[in-house]
C-alpha positions in Angstrom: -50.6 53.3 -31.1 -51.3 56.3 -33.4 -48.4 58.5 -34.4 -48.4 62.3 -34.5 -46.0 64.9 -35.7 -45.1 68.5 -34.6 -42.4 70.9 -35.4 -41.0 74.1 -33.9 -38.7 76.6 -35.6 -36.5 79.0 -33.6 -34.5 81.8 -35.1 -31.3 81.6 -32.9 -30.0 85.0 -34.2 -33.1 86.9 -33.0 -33.9 84.6 -30.1 -37.5 84.3 -31.3 -39.8 81.8 -33.0 -39.8 81.8 -36.8 -43.3 82.8 -37.7 -44.9 82.1 -41.1 -42.2 79.7 -42.4 -43.5 77.3 -45.0 -42.9 73.6 -44.5 -43.5 70.6 -46.9 -43.9 67.1 -45.5 -43.3 64.2 -47.8 -44.8 60.8 -46.7 -43.3 57.4 -47.4 -45.7 57.0 -50.4 -44.5 60.3 -52.0 -47.5 62.5 -51.1 -46.8 66.0 -49.9 -48.6 68.2 -47.4 -47.8 71.9 -47.1 -48.0 73.8 -43.8 -46.9 77.0 -42.2 -45.5 77.9 -38.7 -47.8 79.8 -36.4 -46.9 83.0 -34.4 -45.0 80.8 -31.9 -43.0 79.1 -34.7 -44.9 75.8 -34.2 -46.6 73.5 -36.7 -48.7 70.5 -36.1 -51.5 70.8 -38.7 -50.9 68.2 -41.4 -54.5 68.0 -42.6 -55.9 64.5 -42.6 -52.4 62.8 -42.9 -52.3 59.5 -41.1 -48.8 58.7 -39.9 -47.6 55.1 -40.4 -44.2 53.5 -40.1 -41.8 54.6 -42.7 -39.3 57.3 -43.7 -40.6 60.9 -44.0 -39.0 64.1 -45.2 -39.8 67.5 -43.7 -38.6 70.4 -45.8 -38.3 73.8 -44.1 -38.4 76.6 -46.7 -36.0 78.8 -44.8 -34.8 81.1 -47.6 -37.7 83.6 -47.7 -37.8 83.8 -43.9 -34.1 84.4 -43.6 -34.0 87.0 -46.4 -36.9 88.9 -44.8 -35.4 88.9 -41.3 -31.7 88.9 -41.9 -31.2 90.0 -45.6 -29.1 86.9 -46.0 -29.6 83.2 -46.4 -27.0 80.5 -47.1 -29.6 77.8 -46.8 -32.7 78.2 -49.1 -34.2 75.1 -47.5 -33.4 72.5 -44.9 -34.5 68.9 -45.4 -34.8 66.6 -42.5 -35.4 62.9 -43.1 -36.7 60.9 -40.2 -38.2 57.5 -39.5 -41.5 56.7 -37.7 -41.4 53.3 -36.1 -44.1 50.6 -35.9 -44.7 51.5 -32.3 -46.0 54.9 -33.1 -46.0 57.8 -30.6 -45.4 61.5 -30.9 -42.6 62.8 -33.1 -41.3 66.4 -32.7 -38.8 67.8 -35.1 -37.4 71.1 -33.9 -35.2 73.3 -36.2 -32.8 76.0 -34.9 -32.0 78.3 -37.7 -29.7 81.3 -38.5 -28.6 82.8 -41.8 -25.5 80.6 -41.8 -26.3 77.5 -39.7 -29.0 75.2 -38.5 -29.5 72.3 -36.1 -32.1 69.7 -35.4 -32.8 66.8 -33.0 -35.7 64.6 -32.0 -37.6 66.6 -29.5 -40.4 65.6 -27.1 
């Protein structure tokens, strides 16, 4: 089964999607892919990346976004490491962000 990855960033202070936030995906072999959230705070365009079993890191570059919208940012970036299994499937990594906190979970 083929694997896929998506993400969704929500600004919990404004109660809105975080548009135009930069993301950097690092694959198990160390390659990086840059992406950006759309106007709904979503991202699922990883170029021609093929997702295989292994540990990945998704870096959300939160600092610029938070400075622009809140004039403050305690977290310049948020790194989330996750593992894709041999069975494949869809992986969704949501991020809830505010100037002084964040949360994530495995979404659907």
